[in-house]
C-alpha positions as CSV (number, residue, x, y, z in Angstrom):
1,M,-7.7,55.6,-65.7
2,S,-5.8,58.4,-67.3
3,N,-7.4,61.6,-68.7
4,Q,-4.5,62.0,-70.8
5,G,-5.8,60.2,-73.9
6,F,-9.0,61.9,-73.7
7,F,-7.3,65.4,-73.9
8,N,-5.2,64.2,-76.8
9,T,-7.8,63.7,-79.2
10,T,-8.3,65.9,-82.1
11,P,-10.7,68.6,-81.4
12,F,-14.1,68.6,-83.0
13,Q,-13.9,70.1,-86.5
14,V,-17.1,72.2,-87.9
15,P,-17.5,71.6,-91.4
16,E,-17.1,74.3,-93.8
17,Q,-20.9,74.3,-95.2
18,F,-22.1,74.7,-91.4
19,R,-19.6,77.5,-90.9
20,A,-20.8,79.2,-94.2
21,F,-24.5,78.6,-93.2
22,A,-23.9,80.1,-89.8
23,E,-22.1,83.2,-91.0
24,N,-24.9,83.7,-93.7
25,G,-27.3,83.7,-91.0
26,V,-25.3,86.1,-88.7
27,N,-25.0,88.5,-91.8
28,Q,-28.6,88.3,-92.4
29,A,-29.7,89.0,-89.0
30,R,-27.1,92.0,-88.7
31,D,-29.0,93.3,-92.0
32,G,-32.3,92.7,-90.5
33,Y,-31.1,94.4,-87.2
34,Q,-29.9,97.6,-89.4
35,K,-33.1,97.7,-91.2
36,L,-35.2,97.5,-87.9
37,K,-32.8,100.1,-86.3
38,A,-33.4,102.4,-89.4
39,V,-37.1,102.1,-89.2
40,A,-37.2,102.7,-85.7
41,E,-35.1,105.8,-85.8
42,S,-37.2,107.1,-88.6
43,N,-40.5,106.3,-86.5
44,N,-39.2,108.2,-83.8
45,Q,-38.4,111.3,-86.0
46,A,-41.7,110.9,-87.8
47,L,-43.6,110.8,-84.1
48,E,-41.5,114.2,-83.1
49,A,-42.7,115.5,-86.2
50,V,-46.2,114.6,-85.6
51,Y,-46.0,115.9,-82.1
52,A,-44.5,119.2,-83.1
53,S,-47.1,119.6,-85.8
54,A,-50.1,118.7,-83.6
55,A,-48.7,121.3,-80.9
56,K,-48.4,123.9,-83.7
57,G,-51.8,123.2,-85.2
58,A,-53.2,123.2,-82.0
59,S,-51.8,126.5,-81.0
60,G,-53.1,127.9,-84.2
61,F,-56.4,126.5,-83.6
62,T,-56.5,128.0,-80.2
63,A,-55.4,131.4,-81.4
64,K,-58.1,131.3,-84.0
65,L,-60.6,130.7,-81.5
66,V,-59.4,133.5,-79.4
67,D,-59.7,135.9,-82.3
68,I,-63.2,134.7,-83.0
69,A,-64.3,135.0,-79.2
70,Q,-62.9,138.6,-79.4
71,A,-64.5,139.5,-82.5
72,N,-67.9,138.1,-81.1
73,V,-67.4,140.2,-78.0
74,A,-66.6,143.3,-79.7
75,S,-69.7,142.7,-81.7
76,S,-71.8,142.2,-78.8
77,F,-70.7,145.2,-77.2
78,D,-71.1,147.3,-80.3
79,F,-74.7,145.8,-80.6
80,A,-75.4,146.9,-76.7
81,Q,-73.8,150.4,-77.3
82,S,-76.3,150.8,-80.4
83,L,-79.1,149.8,-78.3
84,V,-78.6,152.4,-75.8
85,G,-79.1,155.3,-78.3
86,V,-82.4,153.5,-79.5
87,T,-85.5,156.0,-79.3
88,S,-88.4,153.6,-80.5
89,L,-89.4,150.0,-80.4
90,P,-89.3,149.6,-84.2
91,Q,-85.7,151.0,-84.3
92,A,-84.6,148.4,-81.6
93,A,-86.3,145.6,-83.7
94,E,-84.3,146.8,-86.7
95,L,-81.2,146.9,-84.7
96,M,-81.8,143.6,-83.4
97,S,-82.7,141.7,-86.7
98,A,-79.7,143.5,-88.2
99,H,-77.2,142.3,-85.3
100,A,-79.0,138.6,-85.3
101,R,-78.3,138.5,-89.2
102,K,-74.9,140.0,-88.9
103,Q,-73.9,137.3,-86.1
104,F,-75.4,134.5,-88.2
105,E,-73.3,135.2,-91.1
106,A,-70.1,135.7,-88.7
107,L,-70.7,132.1,-86.9
108,T,-71.2,130.7,-90.3
109,A,-67.9,132.0,-91.7
110,Q,-66.1,131.4,-88.4
111,S,-67.4,127.9,-88.5
112,K,-66.1,127.4,-92.2
113,E,-62.6,128.9,-91.0
114,L,-62.4,126.4,-88.1
115,A,-63.5,123.3,-90.2
116,E,-60.6,124.4,-92.6
117,L,-58.2,125.0,-90.1
118,G,-59.0,121.8,-88.4
119,Q,-58.6,119.7,-91.7
120,K,-55.3,121.5,-92.4
121,V,-54.1,120.7,-88.8
122,A,-55.1,117.2,-89.2
123,T,-53.5,116.8,-92.8
124,E,-50.3,118.5,-91.6
125,T,-50.2,116.3,-88.5
126,V,-50.7,113.1,-90.4
127,E,-48.2,113.8,-93.1
128,P,-45.1,112.8,-91.1
129,L,-46.4,109.4,-90.4
130,K,-47.8,108.8,-94.1
131,A,-44.0,109.6,-95.2
132,S,-42.5,107.4,-92.6
133,V,-44.7,104.5,-93.3
134,S,-43.8,105.0,-97.0
135,K,-40.0,105.1,-96.5
136,A,-40.2,102.1,-94.1
137,F,-42.0,100.2,-96.7
138,Q,-39.4,101.1,-99.3
139,N,-36.7,100.1,-97.1
140,V,-38.1,96.7,-96.4
141,G,-38.8,95.9,-99.9
């Protein structure tokens, strides 16, 4: 039996409609990949921005805590020094009362500052993610 007749047959022809359908599918897959790649790159940039913003915010928050601690230590030293010069119990009570009031006011203001700073850091940290998500939805749509 000869294989010669088998190899001489006409090769299989792909219909034009099937070829067009396959090319269309490849083009759609390529477009989808490009969009996915763009979104992934955008997300990477957003995550880098989030990290940088969070690191900057944490650094600012830490610096504010150090400032507050220094102010409170200085206030305590000033109070202790003023107590050294006290000559009567009523004078000591008055100094203690004034110091407690001053510390309460300072702690209230410091707490407010920390809360505002925390809110600012949170907002600035989330902003790159919000922008990235918004951009991703615009690109997909």
